[in-house]
ZADO-1210 file (C-alpha; in nm, 4 decimals, padded with zeros to 6 digits):
<atoms>
<atom x="02.9661" y="02.3930" z="-00.3065" code="MET" pos="1"/>
<atom x="02.7626" y="02.0692" z="-00.3356" code="PRO" pos="2"/>
<atom x="02.4767" y="02.0350" z="-00.0976" code="ARG" pos="3"/>
<atom x="02.4550" y="01.7282" z="00.1218" code="GLY" pos="4"/>
<atom x="02.1576" y="01.4987" z="00.1388" code="LYS" pos="5"/>
<atom x="02.0498" y="01.6547" z="00.4689" code="ALA" pos="6"/>
<atom x="02.0467" y="02.0025" z="00.3090" code="ASP" pos="7"/>
<atom x="01.8075" y="01.9069" z="00.0278" code="ARG" pos="8"/>
<atom x="01.4370" y="01.9505" z="00.0745" code="LYS" pos="9"/>
<atom x="01.2535" y="01.6244" z="00.0177" code="GLU" pos="10"/>
<atom x="00.9527" y="01.6698" z="-00.2061" code="SER" pos="11"/>
<atom x="00.6510" y="01.4583" z="-00.1135" code="PRO" pos="12"/>
<atom x="00.6176" y="01.1337" z="-00.3035" code="GLN" pos="13"/>
<atom x="00.3599" y="01.1127" z="-00.5792" code="THR" pos="14"/>
<atom x="00.0848" y="00.8538" z="-00.5580" code="THR" pos="15"/>
<atom x="00.2727" y="00.6396" z="-00.8099" code="THR" pos="16"/>
<atom x="00.5909" y="00.6578" z="-00.6021" code="GLN" pos="17"/>
<atom x="00.3991" y="00.5740" z="-00.2840" code="GLN" pos="18"/>
<atom x="00.2366" y="00.2729" z="-00.4499" code="LEU" pos="19"/>
<atom x="00.5710" y="00.1572" z="-00.5895" code="GLY" pos="20"/>
<atom x="00.7300" y="00.1879" z="-00.2474" code="SER" pos="21"/>
<atom x="00.4445" y="-00.0025" z="-00.0856" code="LEU" pos="22"/>
<atom x="00.4635" y="-00.2846" z="-00.3408" code="ILE" pos="23"/>
<atom x="00.8420" y="-00.3089" z="-00.3058" code="LYS" pos="24"/>
<atom x="00.8085" y="-00.3293" z="00.0711" code="SER" pos="25"/>
<atom x="00.5419" y="-00.6003" z="00.0464" code="ALA" pos="26"/>
<atom x="00.7513" y="-00.7992" z="-00.2037" code="ARG" pos="27"/>
<atom x="01.0545" y="-00.7766" z="00.0254" code="ASP" pos="28"/>
<atom x="00.8483" y="-00.9144" z="00.3135" code="ILE" pos="29"/>
<atom x="00.6988" y="-01.1887" z="00.0971" code="MET" pos="30"/>
<atom x="01.0449" y="-01.2960" z="-00.0245" code="ARG" pos="31"/>
<atom x="01.1209" y="-01.4012" z="00.3337" code="LYS" pos="32"/>
<atom x="00.8244" y="-01.6429" z="00.3365" code="ASP" pos="33"/>
<atom x="00.9483" y="-01.9980" z="00.2787" code="LYS" pos="34"/>
<atom x="00.6157" y="-02.1046" z="00.1228" code="GLY" pos="35"/>
<atom x="00.6390" y="-01.8545" z="-00.1622" code="LEU" pos="36"/>
<atom x="00.9240" y="-01.9593" z="-00.3882" code="SER" pos="37"/>
<atom x="00.9045" y="-01.7091" z="-00.6716" code="GLY" pos="38"/>
<atom x="00.7273" y="-01.4144" z="-00.8282" code="ASP" pos="39"/>
<atom x="00.4726" y="-01.6516" z="-00.9839" code="LEU" pos="40"/>
<atom x="00.3683" y="-01.7451" z="-00.6286" code="ASP" pos="41"/>
<atom x="00.3963" y="-01.3964" z="-00.4836" code="ARG" pos="42"/>
<atom x="00.2168" y="-01.1941" z="-00.7532" code="LEU" pos="43"/>
<atom x="-00.1294" y="-01.3538" z="-00.7141" code="PRO" pos="44"/>
<atom x="-00.0936" y="-01.3343" z="-00.3348" code="MET" pos="45"/>
<atom x="00.0070" y="-00.9669" z="-00.3494" code="LEU" pos="46"/>
<atom x="-00.2803" y="-00.8871" z="-00.5878" code="THR" pos="47"/>
<atom x="-00.5303" y="-01.0591" z="-00.3590" code="TRP" pos="48"/>
<atom x="-00.4007" y="-00.8792" z="-00.0479" code="VAL" pos="49"/>
<atom x="-00.4182" y="-00.5432" z="-00.2273" code="MET" pos="50"/>
<atom x="-00.7756" y="-00.6170" z="-00.3406" code="PHE" pos="51"/>
<atom x="-00.8822" y="-00.7079" z="00.0144" code="LEU" pos="52"/>
<atom x="-00.7194" y="-00.3915" z="00.1530" code="LYS" pos="53"/>
<atom x="-00.8975" y="-00.1788" z="-00.1078" code="PHE" pos="54"/>
<atom x="-01.2296" y="-00.3465" z="-00.0262" code="LEU" pos="55"/>
<atom x="-01.1790" y="-00.2912" z="00.3470" code="GLU" pos="56"/>
<atom x="-01.0977" y="00.0771" z="00.2906" code="ASP" pos="57"/>
<atom x="-01.4097" y="00.1214" z="00.0764" code="MET" pos="58"/>
<atom x="-01.6255" y="-00.0406" z="00.3450" code="GLU" pos="59"/>
<atom x="-01.4819" y="00.1956" z="00.6080" code="GLN" pos="60"/>
<atom x="-01.5482" y="00.4979" z="00.3854" code="ILE" pos="61"/>
<atom x="-01.9075" y="00.3888" z="00.3273" code="GLU" pos="62"/>
<atom x="-01.9583" y="00.3254" z="00.7007" code="ALA" pos="63"/>
<atom x="-01.8270" y="00.6759" z="00.7773" code="SER" pos="64"/>
<atom x="-02.0581" y="00.8300" z="00.5172" code="ARG" pos="65"/>
<atom x="-02.3568" y="00.6398" z="00.6558" code="ALA" pos="66"/>
<atom x="-02.2705" y="00.7558" z="01.0077" code="LYS" pos="67"/>
<atom x="-02.2516" y="01.1183" z="00.8897" code="MET" pos="68"/>
<atom x="-02.5961" y="01.0799" z="00.7281" code="ARG" pos="69"/>
<atom x="-02.7299" y="00.9289" z="01.0497" code="GLY" pos="70"/>
<atom x="-02.7926" y="00.5908" z="00.8897" code="GLU" pos="71"/>
<atom x="-02.7073" y="00.2472" z="01.0236" code="ALA" pos="72"/>
<atom x="-02.3874" y="00.1152" z="00.8671" code="ALA" pos="73"/>
</atoms>
C-alpha cells in the first residue's frame, strides 16, 4: 500500500538545499518589486544582500567571542 505524504518522515534539508530554498524565496519576493525588472537587476541586488547578511553574521560571531573572552566588542 502506498504511503501518503503525511506518513513519510521528512529528512532534514542539506545546507545546499537550505541555501537553494532561501535564494528561491528571496527571488520570489524580489520579483514583486516593480523597480527590478529582470534577473539582471535582481542578481546583483541579491548578491549584495547576501554579502551584507554574511558580514553581519560574522560581526555578531566575533562580538560573542569577544564577550566570552571578556574583551570589549
